[in-house]
C-alpha positions in Angstrom: -91.7 -19.1 3.6 -88.2 -17.5 1.5 -85.0 -18.9 2.1 -81.9 -16.8 2.7 -78.6 -17.4 3.1 -76.5 -17.4 6.4 -74.6 -14.0 5.9 -78.3 -12.8 4.5 -79.9 -13.7 7.4 -77.6 -12.3 9.5 -77.6 -8.9 8.2 -80.9 -8.5 8.2 -81.4 -9.0 11.7 -78.3 -6.9 12.3 -79.8 -3.9 10.5 -83.1 -4.5 12.1 -81.3 -5.0 15.8 -78.9 -1.7 15.1 -82.3 0.4 14.2 -83.9 -1.4 17.4 -80.5 -0.5 19.2 -80.5 3.2 18.0 -84.5 3.3 19.3 -83.0 1.5 22.6 -80.2 4.5 22.6 -83.5 7.4 21.7 -84.6 5.9 24.6 -81.9 5.4 27.2 -81.3 9.2 26.8 -84.4 10.7 28.0 -85.1 7.9 30.3 -81.6 9.1 32.2 -82.6 12.6 32.1 -86.1 11.4 33.9 -84.3 9.1 36.3 -81.2 10.3 36.7 -78.4 8.4 37.8 -79.5 7.1 40.8 -82.9 6.7 39.2 -80.9 4.6 36.9 -79.4 2.5 38.9 -82.6 1.6 39.9 -84.0 0.9 36.9 -80.9 -1.6 36.5 -81.3 -3.5 39.5 -84.9 -4.4 38.8 -83.8 -4.9 35.4 -81.0 -7.5 36.1 -83.2 -9.6 38.1 -85.9 -9.5 34.7 -82.5 -10.6 32.7 -82.1 -13.6 35.5 -85.4 -15.1 35.6 -85.4 -14.4 30.9 -82.3 -16.6 31.5 -84.4 -19.7 33.2 -87.3 -19.2 31.0 -85.6 -18.2 27.4 -81.5 -18.6 28.3 -82.2 -22.2 26.3 -85.4 -23.4 25.3 -85.3 -20.5 21.9 -82.0 -22.3 21.0 -83.3 -25.3 21.2 -86.5 -24.7 19.3 -84.4 -23.3 16.4 -82.2 -26.3 16.4 -84.8 -28.7 16.7 -86.7 -26.8 14.0 -84.0 -27.0 11.6 -83.1 -30.5 12.3 -86.6 -31.4 11.5 -87.1 -29.3 8.3 -83.6 -30.8 7.0 -85.4 -34.7 7.3 -89.1 -32.7 6.1 -90.9 -33.1 9.1 -93.6 -30.3 10.5 -91.8 -28.3 12.9 -95.1 -27.0 14.8 -95.3 -29.9 17.5 -91.8 -28.0 18.4 -93.4 -25.0 19.2 -96.3 -26.2 20.8 -94.0 -28.4 23.1 -91.9 -25.3 23.8 -94.8 -22.6 24.5 -96.4 -25.6 26.9 -92.9 -25.7 29.3 -92.2 -21.9 29.1 -95.6 -20.9 29.9 -95.6 -23.0 32.7 -91.6 -22.3 34.1 -92.6 -18.6 33.5 -95.7 -18.5 35.9 -93.7 -20.4 38.3 -90.4 -18.0 38.8 -93.1 -15.2 38.9 -95.0 -16.4 41.7 -91.8 -16.7 42.9 -90.2 -12.9 42.7 -93.6 -11.7 43.5 -93.5 -13.5 47.3 -89.5 -13.1 47.4 -89.4 -9.4 45.9 -88.5 -7.6 49.6 -85.7 -10.0 50.5 -84.0 -9.8 46.8 -84.4 -5.9 47.4 -82.7 -6.2 50.7 -80.5 -8.4 49.1 -79.7 -5.4 45.7 -79.0 -2.7 49.3 -82.0 -0.7 48.0 -85.3 -1.9 49.9 -87.3 0.8 48.2 -87.5 -0.7 44.8 -88.7 -4.0 45.8 -92.7 -3.3 44.5 -90.8 -2.8 41.6 -90.8 -6.5 41.0 -94.5 -7.0 40.6 -94.3 -4.6 37.5 -91.7 -7.4 35.4 -94.0 -10.3 35.7 -95.9 -9.3 33.1 -93.2 -9.1 31.4 -91.8 -12.7 31.8 -94.7 -14.0 30.9 -94.6 -12.0 27.2 -90.9 -12.3 26.8 -91.3 -16.3 27.0 -93.7 -17.2 24.5 -92.2 -14.2 22.0 -89.2 -16.1 22.1 -90.3 -19.0 21.9 -91.8 -17.8 18.2 -89.0 -16.2 17.3 -86.6 -19.4 17.8 -89.5 -21.4 15.4 -89.6 -19.3 12.9 -85.4 -18.8 13.2 -85.5 -22.6 12.8 -87.3 -22.2 9.6 -84.9 -19.6 8.0 -87.1 -17.1 8.2 -85.7 -14.4 10.3 -88.2 -11.2 9.3 -90.8 -11.9 12.0 -87.8 -11.7 14.5 -86.4 -9.1 12.9 -89.3 -6.8 12.9 -90.9 -7.9 16.4 -87.7 -6.7 17.5 -88.8 -3.1 16.2 -91.7 -3.4 17.6 -90.8 -4.2 20.9 -88.4 -0.8 21.0 -91.0 1.7 19.5 -93.4 0.4 21.9 -91.1 0.2 24.7 -89.9 4.1 23.9 -93.5 5.5 23.0 -95.3 3.7 26.6 -91.9 3.9 28.9 -91.1 7.4 28.8 -94.5 8.4 28.8 -95.5 6.6 32.0 -92.4 7.8 32.9 -92.0 11.7 32.4 -96.2 11.7 33.5 -95.3 9.9 37.3 -91.6 11.1 37.7 -93.2 14.4 39.6 -93.8 11.8 42.1 -90.4 10.7 43.0 -87.5 8.8 41.3 -89.2 5.2 42.1 -93.1 5.9 40.8 -90.3 7.4 37.3 -88.8 3.9 37.9 -92.3 2.3 37.5 -93.8 3.7 35.0 -90.8 2.8 32.6 -91.3 -0.9 33.5 -94.9 -0.5 33.0 -93.7 0.4 29.3 -91.4 -2.7 29.2 -94.7 -4.9 29.7 -96.6 -3.0 27.1 -93.6 -3.6 25.0 -93.3 -7.2 25.1 -97.4 -7.5 24.5 -96.9 -5.1 21.5 -94.2 -7.5 20.4 -95.7 -10.7 20.8 -98.9 -9.5 19.6 -97.0 -8.7 16.3 -95.6 -12.7 16.2 -98.6 -14.2 16.6 -100.1 -12.1 13.9 -96.9 -13.1 11.2 -97.0 -17.1 12.3 -101.2 -17.1 11.3 -100.7 -14.8 8.2 -97.2 -16.8 7.3 -95.7 -19.0 9.5 -97.4 -22.3 8.7 -96.9 -21.7 4.6 -94.6 -24.3 3.3 -94.5 -26.8 6.2 -94.3 -30.5 5.2 -95.9 -32.7 7.2 -94.6 -35.7 8.5 -96.6 -38.9 8.2 -95.5 -40.2 11.4 -97.7 -39.3 14.8 -95.9 -38.1 17.8 -97.1 -37.7 21.3 -96.8 -34.7 22.8 -94.7 -36.2 25.7 -92.4 -37.0 23.5 -91.6 -33.5 21.9 -91.9 -32.2 25.4 -89.4 -34.7 27.0 -87.4 -34.0 23.6 -87.5 -30.4 23.9 -86.4 -30.3 27.6 -83.4 -32.9 26.9 -82.1 -30.5 24.5 -82.9 -27.0 26.0 -81.8 -27.5 29.7 -77.9 -27.5 29.0 -78.2 -24.3 26.6 -80.4 -22.9 29.5 -77.6 -23.8 31.9 -75.3 -22.4 29.8 -77.3 -19.2 29.1 -78.1 -18.5 32.6 -74.4 -17.8 33.6 -74.1 -14.5 31.9 -77.3 -12.9 33.3 -76.4 -14.2 36.7 -72.9 -12.5 36.4 -74.9 -9.4 36.2 -77.9 -10.1 38.9 -74.1 -10.5 41.2 -72.8 -7.7 39.7 -75.8 -4.9 40.9 -75.3 -6.9 44.4 -71.4 -6.7 44.9 -71.0 -3.3 43.4 -73.8 -1.3 45.3 -72.9 -3.0 48.4 -68.9 -2.8 47.9 -69.3 0.7 47.5 -71.1 1.2 50.4 -68.7 -0.9 52.3 -66.1 1.4 51.6 -68.0 4.7 52.0 -70.2 5.8 49.3 -74.0 6.5 50.6 -76.8 4.1 49.3 -77.7 6.7 47.0 -74.1 7.5 45.4 -73.3 3.9 45.0 -76.8 3.0 43.1 -76.1 6.1 40.9 -72.8 4.7 40.2 -74.0 1.3 38.9 -76.7 3.2 37.0 -73.8 5.4 35.2 -71.7 1.5 34.2 -74.8 -0.5 33.9 -77.6 2.0 32.4 -75.2 4.3 30.5 -72.2 2.8 29.7 -73.2 -0.4 28.4 -76.0 0.1 26.4 -73.5 1.6 24.7 -71.2 -0.8 24.6 -73.6 -3.5 24.6 -74.7 -1.9 20.9 -72.0 -3.2 18.6 -72.1 -7.1 20.4 -76.0 -6.8 18.9 -74.3 -7.5 15.5 -72.8 -10.6 16.7 -75.8 -11.7 18.6 -77.9 -11.6 15.6 -75.2 -13.1 13.9 -75.2 -16.0 16.0 -78.9 -16.2 16.0 -78.9 -17.3 11.9 -75.9 -19.4 12.9 -77.7 -21.5 15.0 -80.2 -23.3 12.4 -77.2 -23.3 9.7 -75.5 -25.4 11.9 -77.8 -28.0 12.9 -78.8 -28.6 9.4 -75.2 -29.4 8.2 -74.6 -31.3 11.4 -77.8 -33.2 10.9 -76.4 -34.2 7.1 -73.4 -34.7 8.7 -71.6 -31.9 6.0 -68.2 -31.2 8.1 -66.5 -28.8 5.5 -70.1 -26.5 5.2 -70.2 -26.4 9.3 -66.7 -25.4 9.9 -66.5 -23.1 6.8 -69.6 -21.2 7.8 -68.4 -21.4 11.6 -65.1 -19.9 10.0 -67.4 -16.9 8.4 -69.1 -16.3 11.5 -66.1 -15.6 13.5 -64.3 -13.5 10.9 -67.6 -11.3 10.5 -67.4 -10.9 14.5 -63.6 -9.6 14.7 -64.6 -7.4 11.5 -67.5 -5.8 13.5 -66.3 -5.9 16.7 -62.6 -4.1 16.6 -63.0 -1.4 14.9 -66.7 -0.5 16.8 -64.0 -0.7 20.1 -61.7 1.7 18.3 -64.5 4.2 17.8 -65.4 3.4 20.7 -62.7 4.3 22.6 -61.5 7.8 20.7 -64.6 9.1 21.1 -65.8 8.1 24.4 -66.4 11.9 25.0 -68.4 12.8 22.1 -70.4 10.0 22.5 -71.1 10.5 26.1 -71.9 14.5 26.1 -74.1 13.1 23.3 -75.9 11.0 24.4 -76.1 11.9 27.8 -76.5 15.8 28.6 -78.2 15.6 31.9 -75.7 14.2 33.6 -73.6 16.3 35.9 -69.9 17.0 35.2 -68.7 14.2 37.8 -71.0 11.9 36.2 -70.2 12.8 32.8 -66.4 12.2 33.7 -67.2 9.5 35.3 -69.0 7.6 31.8 -66.1 8.8 29.7 -63.7 7.0 31.7 -65.5 4.0 32.2 -66.7 3.8 28.7 -62.8 4.0 27.5 -62.0 1.2 29.6 -65.0 -1.1 28.7 -64.4 -0.5 24.9 -61.5 -3.2 25.1 -64.7 -5.8 25.8 -66.5 -5.1 22.6 -64.3 -7.6 20.2 -64.2 -10.3 23.1 -67.5 -10.6 24.0 -68.3 -10.2 20.9 -65.8 -13.7 19.9 -67.1 -15.4 22.8 -70.8 -15.5 21.8 -69.9 -17.0 18.5 -67.7 -19.0 19.8 -70.0 -19.9 22.4 -72.7 -20.8 19.5 -71.1 -23.0 17.6 -69.8 -25.3 20.2 -73.3 -25.3 21.8 -74.6 -25.6 18.4 -72.4 -29.0 17.9 -73.5 -30.6 21.0 -70.1 -28.9 23.5 -72.0 -27.2 25.4 -70.7 -28.6 28.4 -67.4 -27.3 27.7 -68.8 -23.9 27.0 -70.5 -24.2 30.8 -67.0 -24.8 32.3 -65.9 -22.0 30.1 -68.0 -19.3 30.7 -68.1 -20.0 35.1 -64.3 -19.9 35.1 -64.8 -16.5 33.5 -67.1 -15.8 36.0 -65.4 -16.5 39.0 -62.2 -14.9 37.8 -64.5 -11.6 36.7 -65.8 -11.5 40.2 -62.7 -12.2 42.0 -60.8 -9.1 40.0 -63.9 -6.8 40.1 -63.9 -7.0 43.7 -60.9 -6.6 44.6 -60.2 -3.8 42.4 -63.8 -1.9 43.2 -62.4 -1.7 46.5 -59.1 -0.1 45.7 -60.5 2.3 42.5 -64.2 2.2 43.1 -66.8 1.5 40.0 -64.0 0.9 37.5 -62.9 -1.4 39.1 -66.1 -3.4 37.4 -65.3 -2.0 33.9 -62.1 -3.9 34.6 -63.8 -6.9 35.4 -66.1 -6.6 32.2 -62.6 -6.8 30.2 -61.2 -10.2 32.1 -64.7 -12.0 31.4 -64.7 -11.3 27.7 -60.7 -12.3 27.5 -60.8 -15.4 29.4 -64.7 -16.7 28.0 -63.0 -15.7 24.4 -59.9 -17.3 24.8 -60.6 -20.6 26.7 -64.1 -21.0 24.0 -61.7 -20.5 20.9 -58.9 -23.3 22.4 -62.2 -25.5 22.8 -63.3 -24.8 18.6 -59.6 -25.0 17.8 -59.0 -28.5 19.8 -62.6 -29.6 18.1 -61.9 -28.7 14.4 -58.0 -27.9 14.2 -55.8 -24.7 13.3 -56.9 -22.6 10.6 -53.7 -20.6 9.8 -55.6 -18.8 7.2 -58.4 -17.6 9.8 -55.6 -16.3 12.3 -54.3 -14.5 9.3 -57.6 -12.7 8.5 -58.6 -11.9 12.5 -54.7 -10.8 12.6 -55.2 -8.4 9.8 -58.7 -6.5 11.0 -56.8 -5.6 13.9 -54.0 -4.4 11.8 -56.9 -2.5 9.9 -58.7 -1.4 13.2 -55.5 -0.1 15.0 -55.2 2.1 11.3 -59.1 3.4 11.4 -58.3 4.1 15.4 -55.0 6.4 14.7 -56.9 7.9 12.1 -59.9 8.6 14.0 -57.0 10.6 16.6 -55.5 12.5 14.1 -58.9 13.5 13.1 -59.6 15.0 17.0 -56.9 16.8 16.7 -57.0 18.6 13.5 -60.7 19.5 14.2 -60.9 21.5 17.1 -65.1 20.8 17.3 -65.6 17.8 19.7 -68.9 17.3 17.7 -67.9 17.7 13.8 -64.6 16.1 15.1 -66.9 13.2 15.5 -68.6 13.0 12.5 -65.3 13.4 10.6 -63.4 11.0 12.4 -66.3 8.5 11.7 -66.6 8.7 8.5 -62.8 9.3 7.8 -61.7 5.9 10.0 -64.7 4.3 9.0 -63.9 4.8 4.8 -60.0 3.6 5.8 -61.3 0.4 7.2 -63.3 -0.6 4.8 -60.1 -0.2 2.3 -57.9 -2.2 4.2 -60.3 -5.1 4.0 -60.8 -5.2 0.5 -57.5 -4.4 0.2 -56.2 -7.3 2.2 -59.6 -10.0 0.7 -60.2 -10.6 4.3 -63.5 -12.4 3.3 -63.1 -14.4 0.0 -65.5 -13.6 -3.2 -69.2 -14.4 -2.3 -68.3 -15.3 1.0 -70.7 -12.5 2.3 -73.1 -13.5 -0.5 -76.8 -11.8 1.0 -74.9 -9.1 3.0 -76.1 -5.7 1.6 -74.2 -4.1 -0.7 -71.7 -7.3 -0.6 -71.3 -7.6 -4.6 -70.1 -3.7 -4.5 -67.8 -4.8 -1.9 -66.9 -7.8 -3.9 -66.2 -5.7 -7.2 -64.2 -3.1 -5.3 -61.6 -5.8 -3.9 -61.3 -7.3 -7.3 -60.3 -3.8 -8.9 -58.5 -2.4 -5.8 -56.1 -5.6 -6.2 -54.5 -4.1 -9.2 -51.2 -6.5 -8.1 -53.2 -10.2 -8.5 -55.0 -9.0 -12.7 
C-alpha cells in the first residue's frame, strides 16, 4: 500500500470529504424541497437516534482499530487479527442495539415529542449493521496509512444516498411527509450497503498486500480483549457528542411546544436548525475530521517508537491547519449566510428562510471552535489521555444543555444556536488547556493561530465590502468569496504561518512554499 505523509493523507481525505459534502449538499437541497421543514424535522429526529447508536457501535472501535493497526505495523506484525476481532465485536454490538431500538421505538418516538415517526426507526436497523462493519474496514486501512479506500467509500456512500434517497423520497411523497421520510431512510441503508461492498472489494484487491506476517501466534480471545480494552474509553468519549445531539432533539421540540408552539411548528424549527443550518456549518468541520483521522496512526506510531519531537511537531501542524481552515470558513459563512440559504434552500418559506439566515450567522462562530475541539480531542485520546477528553466534553455538554434550555425558553430556536457556540468554546478551551499542560506552551503556535485569526478578520472585511459594492446577491457571493480567499492566501503566505515543507503531501503545497518565499522579499 502506498505510504503518504500525514498532511498528504489529510489532504486526500479532505478532498474526497469536500466532494462527498458537496454531494450531500445536493442531497439536502432536493430532500428539503420534498420533505418540507416538518419532514426534515422528522428525518433529523430519527437520524439523531441513528447517530447515537453508531456512537456505541463505531464511536471508539474504529479509532482503536486504527491505533492498534498502526502500532502493529510499526512493530512489523500482521494487523489482520485486529480487523477480525473488531468485526466480531461490532457485529454483536450492532445487532444487539438494533433489536433494542426495534422494540423500544414507540417509547423513543413519544419521548422525542413526535409519535408519528415510531416505525421509521425500523428502517435504520440495516444501516446500523452495515455502517458498523464499514467503519472497521476504514479504521484498518487508515491504520495501515492507506486512506484511499476510506476516501472513495465516502464518495460512493454519498452518491448512492443521493440517487436512492431522493428517488424513494420523491416516489413516496404523494402519500405524505412521513412516507417520504421512510424513502429517505431506506436510501440511507442502500448507501451504506454500497459503501461496504466497495470496501470489501478494496480489502481483497489491495488491502492484504504488503502486510507483514508476525511469527508469533495470538489467540482470537486475546485480540478481542485488547480491542475492547482500547476501544471502550474511545467509545465513551465518542458517545458524548451524539448523545448531546440526541438530547437536542428532545429538548428543542418539547421546549418549543411548552412555550406555545404546535408539534408541527416545533418539529419544523428543529428541522431548520439541525437539517439545513447545521449541515452547512458542519461542512468545514469535515476537513478537520479528515485531518484527525490521518493524525491517529501517525501519532500512534510515533508514540510506540517514543518519538516525542515528532508527536509535538505533527500535533502543532494539525492544530494550525484546523484554525487555518475553520476561521476563514466561519468568516465566509457569516458574511454570506443570506445568499447561501437562498441558493441552497429555495423552497423554504420567507419566514423559514429568515430564521435559517439568523441561525446560520449565529452558528458560524462555532465552526473554528468545534474544529479545534475535535483536533485537541484526537491528540489527547491518541496519547492515552482519553479520560481528560471525557471529563472536558461532559462538562461542555452539561453547560451547553443548561444554556440551551435557558435561552430556548426566552428566545426560541435561536437559543439552540447559542448553545452550540457554548459547547464548542467550552470543549476547545478545556481540551486545549489539557494539551498545553501535557506538552507545554508553544509561543510560535500561538502566534501562528493569532495570525490566521487576523487574516480571517481581513478576509471578512473584504467579503463585506464586496457585498456593498456589488448589488446582485449571488454575484457578490461569487466575487466576494474569490477575492477574500485570495487575500487570505496572501496573508498566510506573507506571514509564514506554515514552515517550508510543513504541508508536504498536500496538493499545491510546493507552489505555496515558492510563492511565500517570493512574497517575503525582505528576507532576501
